[in-house]
N, C-alpha and C positions, 0 to 999 in steps of 0.2 A: 504493500500500500504506500510505502514511502516513495517508491519509484513512480507509482501512479500519481501521487500528489505533486511530485516534482515535475512530472510531465504536464499536468494540468496547469501548474504555475507557469511553466515555460510557454505553453500555448496561450495562456491568458495575457502574457507579457507582450505578445506580438499581435493580438487581436485588436481591431479598431475599437475606438471608444463609442462609436455610433450604436444606438440601440437597435436591435433587430425587431423588438416588439415592446410596446409600452405595457406597464402593469405586469401582472403575474399570469403565467400559464402553468397551472399546477399539475398538468397531466403527467409530466415526466421529471419534474425537478427533484422529487424524493427518490431515495434508493430502494429501500424495502417496503415503503409505504406507497400509497397512491393519493392523488388529489381529486377534487371534484370535477375538474375540467376534462372534457372528452374529445376536444378538437372541433373544428368546423366541418359542416356537412360538405362532403366531397373530398375530404383529405384522404391521402393514402401515404403509408409510411412503412419502411422496413426497419426492423429493430434487431440488434444483436445484444443478447444479455448473457453475461458470464458471471456465475455465482460460485463462490468457493466456501467450503465448510472445513474447518481445521480443528484438530485436537479433540480426542475423546478421553475416556477414563482409562488412561494407560496406553502403552504401545504407540504406534504411529498411525495417524488417521488424516488423510487428505482426500477430499472429494470435490470435483469440479463439474459443473453443469453448464453446458453451452446451449442456449436456446435461440432459435431464429424465428422471427415472427413477422407477419404481415398484418398491419392495422388499417382498418377501413372505417370511415364515418359515413354510412349510407343515408342517414337522416339526422336532422338537428337533435342534439342531446343524446344520441345513441352511437356507441362505438362497438365494433366487432374486431376481435384479434384471434388469428389462427397461427399456431406454432408447432414446431417439432424440436426435439432436444436430444443431445448426446451427453453421455457422462463418462468421466474418467475417475478411477479410484486407485488409491495406494493405501492399503490397509495391512498392518502387520502387528501381531501380538496385542490386539485390542480385546479386552475381556468380552466374551459373548459374540464375537465376530469371527468369521472365517478370514484367513489371510487371502487377500486378493490384490491383483494389479491388472486392471483391465480397462478397455475403452469400448463402450457399447452405445448403440442407438437406444434411447430410453423410451420415447413414446411421443404422443401428440397431445395438444391442448387446444381449448377454445375459451375465450374470455369475452363476456358481454357486459357492457356498462351502460347505465342510463342515468342521466343527470336530472334529478327532480327539482332542485333549486339552484339557481344561478346567483352567485354572491354579488354580482353587479346590480341586481335588482331585488335581492333578498338579504336578510341579515347575515346569512352565511350560505355557502354552497353545500349541496348534499348529492351524493351519487351512490347508487347501489351497483355493486359488481358481483358477477357470478362467473367463476372460473372452474372449468371442468378439465380433468386430465385422465388419460389412460396410459399406464406404464407397464413395460415388460421387464424392467430392472428396478429393484427397490432403491429409492433415492438415498437411503442411509447405509444399508448393509451391502449393496451391490448384488444381492442374490436374485436369481431368476424368479419373477413373480408375475401374477396378473393382478394389477392394482388399479383401482378406480377411486378418484377423489374429487371432491367439490369444495370450493372455498367461497363463502359468502362474506363480503366486506361492505360495510356502510362507512363511507368516507365523508367527513365534514372539513371545510376549511374557511378561513376568513383572514382578510388583511388586517392585522392588528395595528400596523402603521402603514397607511396607504402608500403603495409603490415602493415600500422599503422592507417590511417584515410581514411574512404570511405564516399562519399557524394551521396545522392540520391534525385531525383526530381520526383514527381508524378503529373500528370494532369488527372483529372477525370470528367466524366459526368454520372449522375445516374438518368434516368427517371423511373417513377413508376406509375402503374395503379392500382387503388383500387376501389372495389365495396362492398357496404354494403348489405349482403344478406337479412337483416331484412327489409330494405326499398327499395332496388334496386338502391339507389343513387350511383353515380360513380364520381370519381375525378381523376385528374392527377396532378402530380407535378414532379419537377426535381431539382437536386442539382448539382452544378458544384464546383470543388475544385482544389486547388493547394497545394502541401505539399513539405516541404524540410526537410531532415534529415541528421544527421552526426553521425557516430559511430566510436569510437576509440578502438583499441585493447590494453587493459591494460596488459593482460597476454595472452598466446597462446589460452586459452579457455574461456576468459572473455572479453566482449566488453561493453562499456558504451557510451551513447550519448543522443541525444534528437531529437524531432520532432516538427516542426512548421507547422500547417495546417490551411488553410483559406477556408471557404465555403460560397457559396451564394445559397439560396433556392428560387425557383420560383413556382408559380402556372402554370400548363400546361407544357407539355414535351418540348414545343418549347420556353421555358423561357419567357412566355407571361407576367406574372406580378410578380414583385419582392416582396418576402415575408420577407426576413431577411438575416443577415450575421453574421458570427462568426469567431474568431481567437482562435485557441487552441495551447497551448504550454505545453510541458512536457518532462520528462526524459524517457529513455528506457535502459533496461539492458538485456544482452544476455549471457547465460552460456551454453557452450557445455559440457553436463554432462558426456558423453562418446562418443565413436566413432559412436554410434547408436542413442543417445538420446540428447535432447536439451530443453532449457527452456527460454522463453522470457517474460519479464514483462514490462509494460508501463502504464503511467498515464498522462492524459492531463487535464488542467483546461482552461475554457473559459476566456481568458485574456481580450478580448474585443468583443463586438457584438452590433448589432442594428437591431431592428425589424422595418419593414416598417411602417411609420407613427408615430414612437416613437422616443423620444430623450434620451432614456435610454442607458447606456454604455454596456449593455449585452442584448443578445436575448435569453431569457429563455423560449420562446414559441416554437420556431422552433428547438432549440438545448438545450442541458443540460449544467449544470455548470461544472460537472466532468465526465470524461470518463476514464475507466481503462480496461486493458486487460492482461490476463495471458494465455500463449500458451505453451503446452507441445507436443513434437513430438518424434516419435520413428520409426526408420527404421526397416523393417522386410523382 
């Protein structure tokens, strides 16, 4: 992330001061969160999203997910996103995990967002997002699976200082169904979360801020049995590279957590110690 931040600083130093857009467009400025903006009708965009997960409870754990997406805005306030992803794992001597070093095609996804409130004419912006995915590789263990998940997010945002600071709040619920083809065993789990983010406009095309995210994981999609919880904190940087392209970089560290039945101050079984994401987007 130090290299990424240095690269962003270098890019920012040579970018012109002219603003590419006035005000905030919160659709892409956050890293792990989302804003209420969905783009203008008729927009089309390609997006590359690289997400890394690092450090589990012992051993060596590195997981990278590369997702490529096409985003379309077919109607006002409505956005559709279709994507496919690949994963790379380097797992060694992690308790409860098989040792693996592999690169695989993971699966496909579809994301639908509808904006109910526009913060330009309402006290705040509000958008409902529904993301569905089907995976053939487990996103945590790298095992061969048949996994189907859905994530519901309600996103709110508001400019707390007009044209300078914007705040966002996300509330999420993510149920997932997983079956092991080799044994036929099946399981269900769910994660609920709440996240808060702030972004400040340092220059017309540069924004810096941070995100605080809290998650609770349960066995069963009905939140049947508590498994663990974690609090992530980290910085986010956004650069509008041109009127058609953008770059977002974010990193989060698990500052606190607790696994069910444990007195440890971190949950490195259900969650990772570090999470990072780099997103590049291009309108076409």
